[in-house]
C-alpha positions in Angstrom: -15.8 28.9 -16.3 -17.9 30.6 -13.7 -15.1 31.7 -11.3 -13.3 34.7 -9.9 -9.6 35.3 -9.6 -9.4 36.6 -6.0 -7.2 39.4 -5.0 -4.8 39.7 -2.1 -7.1 42.0 -0.2 -9.6 39.1 0.3 -7.2 37.8 2.9 -6.7 40.9 4.9 -8.7 41.0 8.1 -10.3 44.4 8.5 -10.7 45.4 12.1 -12.5 48.7 13.0 -11.8 50.0 16.5 -12.9 53.5 17.2 -11.1 55.5 19.9 -12.9 58.5 21.4 -10.5 59.0 24.4 -7.5 57.6 26.0 -9.7 55.5 28.3 -10.8 52.0 27.4 -13.4 49.7 29.0 -12.0 47.2 31.5 -10.8 43.8 30.1 -10.6 45.1 26.5 -7.3 44.7 24.7 -7.0 47.5 22.1 -4.5 45.3 20.0 -7.0 42.5 19.6 -9.8 42.3 17.1 -13.2 42.7 18.7 -15.1 41.2 15.7 -14.1 39.4 12.5 -16.4 40.1 9.6 -18.5 37.2 8.4 -17.2 37.6 4.8 -13.6 37.2 6.0 -14.4 34.0 7.8 -16.2 32.6 4.8 -13.3 33.6 2.5 -10.8 31.9 4.8 -12.9 28.7 4.9 -13.1 28.5 1.1 -9.4 29.3 0.7 -8.4 26.7 3.3 -10.6 24.1 1.7 -9.1 24.7 -1.8 -5.6 24.6 -0.4 -6.3 21.3 1.4 -7.8 19.4 -1.5 -5.3 20.8 -3.9 -2.3 20.4 -1.6 0.7 18.4 -2.8 2.3 18.4 0.6 3.1 14.9 1.9 2.4 16.3 5.4 -1.2 16.9 4.5 -2.6 15.4 1.3 -1.2 12.3 -0.4 -4.1 11.7 -2.8 -1.9 12.4 -5.8 0.2 9.4 -4.6 -2.7 7.2 -3.8 -4.2 7.8 -7.3 -0.7 7.0 -8.7 -0.4 10.3 -10.6 2.9 11.1 -8.8 5.9 9.3 -7.4 8.3 10.6 -4.8 12.0 10.9 -5.5 14.3 11.1 -2.4 11.7 10.3 0.3 9.4 7.5 -0.8 7.6 6.3 2.3 4.2 7.8 1.4 4.4 6.3 -2.1 4.6 3.0 -0.2 1.7 4.0 2.1 3.5 4.8 5.3 1.3 7.6 6.7 2.3 7.3 10.4 5.7 8.9 10.3 4.4 12.3 9.2 1.0 11.9 10.9 -0.8 12.6 7.6 -4.3 11.5 8.6 -4.0 13.8 11.7 -3.2 16.8 9.5 -5.8 16.0 6.9 -8.5 15.6 9.5 -7.5 18.7 11.4 -7.5 20.9 8.2 -11.1 20.1 7.6 -12.5 20.1 11.1 -10.4 22.9 12.7 -9.7 25.1 9.7 -12.7 24.7 7.4 -15.7 23.4 9.3 -15.2 25.5 12.4 -15.0 28.6 10.3 -18.2 27.6 8.5 -19.9 27.0 11.8 -18.8 30.4 13.2 -20.0 32.2 10.1 -23.4 30.5 10.5 -23.5 31.6 14.1 -22.8 35.2 13.3 -25.4 35.3 10.5 -28.0 33.7 12.7 -27.4 36.4 15.3 -28.1 39.2 12.9 -31.6 40.8 13.1 -32.5 41.7 9.6 -35.6 41.6 7.4 -36.6 42.1 3.8 -33.8 41.8 1.1 -31.1 41.4 3.8 -33.0 38.4 5.3 -33.1 36.8 1.8 -29.4 37.4 1.3 -28.6 35.9 4.7 -30.7 32.8 3.7 -28.5 32.6 0.6 -25.4 32.9 2.7 -26.5 30.1 5.0 -27.3 27.9 2.1 -23.8 28.5 0.6 -22.1 27.7 3.9 -24.1 24.5 3.9 -22.8 23.6 0.5 -19.2 24.0 1.6 -20.0 22.0 4.8 -21.5 19.2 2.8 -18.4 19.1 0.5 -16.1 19.1 3.5 -17.8 16.2 5.2 -17.9 14.3 1.9 -14.1 14.6 1.7 -13.8 13.3 5.3 -16.1 10.4 4.9 -14.5 9.4 1.6 -11.1 9.4 3.3 -11.9 7.7 6.7 -15.4 6.1 6.6 -17.2 6.7 9.9 -16.3 10.1 11.3 -17.5 12.5 14.0 -20.6 14.3 12.6 -23.6 14.8 14.9 -21.4 15.6 17.9 -18.6 17.3 15.9 -17.4 20.9 16.3 -18.8 21.3 19.9 -15.4 22.4 21.4 -15.2 22.2 25.2 -18.9 21.2 25.3 -17.9 17.9 23.9 -14.2 17.3 23.1 -14.7 13.6 22.6 -17.4 13.2 19.9 -18.8 9.9 18.8 -18.2 8.6 15.2 -21.3 8.5 13.0 -22.0 5.8 10.5 -20.7 6.9 7.1 -23.8 5.8 5.1 -26.0 7.7 7.6 -23.8 10.8 7.1 -24.1 10.6 3.4 -27.9 10.4 3.6 -27.9 13.5 5.8 -25.6 15.3 3.4 -28.0 14.7 0.6 -30.8 16.1 2.7 -28.8 19.2 3.6 -27.7 20.0 0.1 -31.2 19.5 -1.3 -32.4 22.0 1.3 -29.6 24.4 0.3 -30.6 24.1 -3.3 -34.2 24.8 -2.6 -33.4 27.7 -0.3 -31.2 29.7 -2.7 -32.9 32.7 -4.2 -31.1 33.5 -7.4 -32.7 37.0 -7.7 -30.7 38.2 -4.7 -27.1 38.3 -3.6 -24.9 36.7 -1.0 -21.3 37.3 0.1 -20.3 39.6 -2.8 -16.6 40.1 -3.2 -15.8 37.9 -0.1 -16.9 35.0 -2.3 -13.6 33.9 -4.0 -15.4 31.3 -6.1 -18.4 33.0 -7.7 -18.2 36.6 -6.6 -21.5 36.2 -4.7 -23.4 34.9 -7.7 -26.1 32.7 -6.1 -27.1 31.1 -9.4 -23.6 29.7 -9.8 -23.6 28.4 -6.2 -26.9 26.7 -6.9 -25.4 25.0 -9.9 -22.4 24.0 -7.9 -24.6 22.6 -5.2 -26.6 20.5 -7.7 -23.3 19.2 -9.1 -22.1 18.2 -5.6 -25.4 16.4 -5.1 -24.9 14.6 -8.4 -21.5 13.4 -7.1 -23.0 12.2 -3.8 -25.7 10.4 -5.6 -23.5 8.5 -8.0 -21.3 7.4 -5.1 -24.3 5.4 -3.8 -25.0 3.7 -7.1 -23.7 0.2 -6.1 -24.9 0.2 -2.5 -28.3 2.0 -2.8 -29.4 2.2 -6.4 -32.8 3.7 -5.6 -31.4 6.5 -3.5 -28.6 7.1 -6.1 -31.1 7.3 -8.9 -33.3 9.7 -7.0 -30.4 12.0 -6.0 -28.9 12.1 -9.5 -32.2 12.8 -11.4 -33.1 15.4 -8.8 -29.7 17.1 -9.2 -30.0 17.1 -13.0 -33.5 18.7 -12.7 -32.0 21.4 -10.4 -29.4 22.2 -13.0 -25.8 20.9 -12.9 -22.6 22.3 -14.6 -22.8 22.5 -18.4 -19.9 22.9 -20.8 -17.5 25.6 -19.8 -18.8 25.8 -16.2 -17.2 24.7 -12.9 -16.1 25.7 -9.5 -12.5 26.7 -10.2 -10.3 28.4 -7.6 -7.8 30.8 -9.0 -4.7 31.8 -7.1 -3.5 35.3 -7.5 0.1 34.3 -7.9 1.4 36.4 -5.0 3.1 34.4 -2.3 1.6 32.9 -0.1 -1.5 32.8 -2.3 0.1 30.5 -5.0 -0.6 27.2 -6.4 0.7 24.3 -4.3 3.0 22.9 -6.9 4.6 26.3 -7.5 4.9 26.7 -3.7 6.8 23.4 -3.3 9.0 23.6 -6.3 9.7 27.3 -6.7 9.2 28.8 -3.2 10.5 25.9 -1.1 13.0 24.7 -3.7 11.9 21.1 -3.4 12.4 18.4 -6.0 10.5 15.6 -4.3 7.9 14.6 -6.9 7.8 13.3 -10.5 5.0 12.1 -12.7 4.4 8.4 -12.1 4.8 5.8 -14.8 1.2 4.6 -14.0 -0.4 7.6 -15.7 2.4 8.4 -18.2 2.4 4.8 -19.6 -1.4 4.7 -19.8 -1.6 8.1 -21.7 1.1 6.9 -24.1 -0.7 3.6 -24.7 -3.9 5.6 -25.6 -2.1 8.2 -27.7 -3.7 10.8 -25.3 -3.2 14.3 -26.7 -3.2 15.7 -23.1 0.1 14.1 -22.3 2.1 17.0 -23.6 -0.1 19.4 -21.5 0.5 17.3 -18.4 4.1 16.3 -18.7 7.4 17.3 -20.4 9.5 14.9 -22.4 12.8 13.2 -21.3 15.2 12.5 -24.0 12.5 12.7 -26.7 9.9 10.5 -24.9 7.6 10.6 -22.0 9.0 8.7 -19.1 7.4 8.4 -15.7 9.1 7.5 -12.4 8.6 3.9 -11.3 5.6 4.0 -9.0 6.1 2.5 -5.5 9.8 1.7 -6.0 11.4 1.0 -2.6 14.2 3.4 -3.3 15.1 6.9 -4.4 14.8 8.0 -8.1 16.7 10.8 -9.8 14.7 13.9 -10.4 16.6 14.6 -13.6 16.1 11.2 -15.3 12.3 11.4 -16.0 9.6 13.5 -17.5 8.5 16.4 -15.4 5.5 18.7 -15.0 4.7 21.3 -17.6 5.0 25.1 -17.1 1.3 25.4 -16.7 1.4 23.3 -13.5 4.4 25.1 -12.2 2.8 28.6 -12.6 2.1 30.5 -9.4 -1.5 31.2 -10.4 -2.4 27.8 -11.8 -5.9 27.0 -10.7 -7.4 24.4 -8.4 -10.4 22.5 -9.9 -13.0 21.8 -7.2 -15.5 20.5 -9.7 -16.2 21.1 -13.3 -18.1 19.8 -16.4 -15.9 16.8 -17.3 -16.6 15.2 -14.0 -20.3 16.0 -14.2 -20.4 14.5 -17.8 -18.8 11.3 -16.7 -21.3 11.0 -13.9 -24.1 11.5 -16.4 -22.6 8.9 -18.7 -22.7 6.4 -15.9 -26.2 7.4 -14.9 -27.4 7.0 -18.5 -25.7 3.6 -18.6 -27.6 2.5 -15.5 -30.9 3.6 -17.3 -31.6 6.7 -15.3 -33.2 9.8 -16.8 -30.4 12.3 -17.4 -31.2 13.6 -20.9 -28.7 11.8 -23.1 -27.0 8.5 -23.8 -24.0 7.1 -22.0 -21.8 7.4 -25.1 -22.9 11.0 -25.7 -22.0 12.1 -22.2 -18.8 10.1 -22.2 -17.7 11.8 -25.4 -18.6 15.2 -24.1 -16.6 14.6 -21.0 -13.5 13.6 -22.9 -13.9 16.4 -25.4 -14.3 19.1 -22.8 -11.2 17.8 -20.9 -9.0 17.8 -23.9 -10.1 21.3 -25.0 -9.6 22.6 -21.4 -6.0 21.5 -21.6 -5.4 23.2 -24.9 -6.3 20.5 -27.4 -8.1 20.8 -30.7 -11.2 19.4 -32.2 -9.1 17.3 -34.6 -7.3 15.8 -31.6 -10.6 15.1 -29.9 -12.0 13.3 -33.0 -8.9 11.2 -33.5 -8.7 10.2 -29.9 -12.4 9.1 -29.7 -12.0 7.2 -33.0 -9.5 4.8 -31.4 -11.0 1.4 -30.4 -9.1 1.6 -27.1 -10.9 4.9 -26.2 -14.3 4.5 -27.8 -17.1 3.9 -25.3 -17.6 0.2 -24.5 -21.0 -0.4 -23.1 -20.1 -4.0 -22.3 -17.3 -2.9 -20.1 -18.4 0.6 -19.2 -16.7 0.8 -15.8 -13.4 0.3 -17.6 -14.2 3.0 -20.2 -15.5 5.6 -17.7 -13.1 4.7 -14.9 -10.0 5.0 -17.1 -11.0 8.2 -18.8 -12.3 9.8 -15.7 -9.1 9.1 -13.9 -7.1 10.8 -16.7 -9.4 13.8 -16.7 -9.4 14.2 -12.9 -5.6 14.5 -12.9 -5.9 17.9 -11.2 -8.6 16.6 -8.8 -6.7 13.8 -7.0 -9.0 13.6 -4.0 -11.9 12.8 -6.2 -9.8 10.6 -8.5 -8.7 8.3 -5.7 -12.4 8.0 -4.6 -13.6 7.1 -8.1 -10.8 4.6 -8.6 -12.0 2.8 -5.5 -15.6 2.8 -6.6 -15.2 1.9 -10.3 -12.0 -0.3 -9.9 -10.4 1.2 -13.0 -7.8 1.8 -14.2 -5.7 -1.1 -13.0 -2.9 0.6 -11.0 0.7 -0.5 -10.6 1.7 -2.7 -7.7 4.4 -1.1 -5.5 7.6 -3.1 -5.2 7.2 -6.0 -2.8 3.5 -5.5 -2.2 0.2 -6.8 -3.5 -2.7 -5.1 -5.3 -4.6 -5.3 -2.1 -2.0 -3.1 -0.3 -3.1 0.0 -2.4 -5.1 2.1 0.1 -8.9 2.1 -0.1 -9.1 4.3 2.9 -6.9 6.5 5.2 -6.1 5.4 8.7 -7.8 7.4 11.4 -5.7 10.1 13.0 -3.0 8.4 15.0 -3.6 10.4 18.1 -7.3 9.5 18.3 -6.7 6.5 20.4 -5.2 8.7 23.1 -7.5 11.7 22.7 -10.8 10.1 22.1 -10.2 6.5 23.0 -13.7 4.9 23.6 -15.2 6.5 20.6 -12.2 5.7 18.5 -12.4 2.0 19.6 -16.1 1.9 18.8 -15.5 3.4 15.3 -12.7 0.8 14.6 -15.0 -2.0 15.7 -17.8 -0.7 13.4 -15.5 -0.3 10.5 -14.0 -3.7 11.0 -10.5 -2.3 11.7 -8.4 0.8 11.2 -6.3 -0.4 8.3 -5.9 1.0 4.8 -7.6 -2.0 3.2 -10.9 -1.6 4.9 -13.4 -0.7 2.2 -15.9 2.2 2.7 -19.6 1.5 2.6 -20.0 2.7 -1.0 -17.0 0.6 -2.3 -18.8 -2.8 -2.6 -17.2 -4.4 -5.6 
C-alpha cells in the first residue's frame, strides 16, 4: 500500500538557536524554542490523529466496544456505555480540537506567512491542500461522534473561548466543498512535506487519491438523507480517482516505544489484560466460516470463543480467545482508509444506481477478496467464502450483505465501523445484559464539562439535537 514507515527522528523537534556572543536580546529565553518547523507540526498532527482513531484506551476511544469487537474483563463500565466516570467524550473531543486541529491551523498560519513564489509557491499550495484533507477527516470524526459541534467559531482561542455549535449537516456540506477544493488544488507534478509526511512521504498523487476516497466516504454517508448530494459527491470522487487494489492510507508504527501500536502499548508496555475479543464478532465469523478468524483471534481449547459482550460482571482473561501475534506486534499498522472500505462504498453506490464503473456484486466481491488477502488468506479461501449462500451478495437485502461484511472487514477501523453500523443497521449486535437494543449508543455524549465551560452554546446544541443522550440519532442516521 502507498504508505511510509516513519522513523523516530520524525518526532524530534529541531530547534536552531545561533549564539554569536554571551549577550542575548531582552525577554528571550535561550532554553525555549523560537520557532517550530512547519513539517514538525504537520507530523505531530498526523501522528496524534492516527493514535486517536486507533487508540484502544478506554480513557480516549471506545469505538471498539461500541462496534462490539471487544469486551472488557475486569472493568466493564464502558462495555455497558458508562462514559461519564472516565470523561471519555471530553478526552476524545480534546484530542481532535486541541492536539490535531490546532496543529493543522498553526501549520496553515505559518505557511500563509511565507513569502515564496514559483515552485515553492506550488509546493505550499499542495501543503495547504493536504492540511485541509486532515482537517476534513478530523471534523468528520467529530461530527460522526457527537452530531452538532463547534466549527465556524472553533479554534479561536482567547478570541472566542465559547464557540457556538454548528449544524452537523451544514458542516458535512462544507467539508465536501473543502475537500473538493483540496483535490482540485493539488498539483501532482510537485512536492509537499517530503519526509515530514509520515503517510505518503510527500507524494501529492497519493494525497489526492486519499482525499478523493475521503470525499467518497462523506458522500455515501449522505445517501439516505440527501441522495442527490450523495450521488454527486460519490461520482465526483470516483472521477478524481479513489484508492484501487493494494492502496490505502496506512500508518505504520516504527515499533520503538512510545511510537508503538496501541494494542502492544496496553498489553505489553502497560501490562494490562483488560480486553478480549467479543462474542459478537467471533460468533458471526464462526457462523460464516470466515477465513479471517484465525488472523484476528487465537483459539481457546480448540475453538474460537469470544467474551460475552455487555455482561454486567468481570470475565476471566484466560478463559477465552485472544488477539493474534500480528495485533500484538509493536509495529502493527493503523488503517486510516484502504481499498476494502472504498470497494464496499462503490458496491452500495452501484446498488443505488450511481455511475461508479461496476456492479454492486463485483465491488462487493472485490472488497471481501482484498480484505481476506490483506489478512494473509488465499484465493482458494476467497472463492470458497464467496460461494457460500450466507456470504454471496444479496441484492434484495443489500444492506445486510454490505453492512455485515463491511463490519468484519473494518475490524481495525473501529471508528468507521461504528459509524457504518449506525447507518446501515447491520449486523445485528448483541444486547448487553439488562438492556435493550435501543441502549446501544448511536452517538457519544457531549463532553461532560461543556455545560460549565460553554453553557449557553451547549444548551442550544442540546436543544437542536433533541437531547444529549446516546440514543439521539445523527442527521445521516435516518432508518
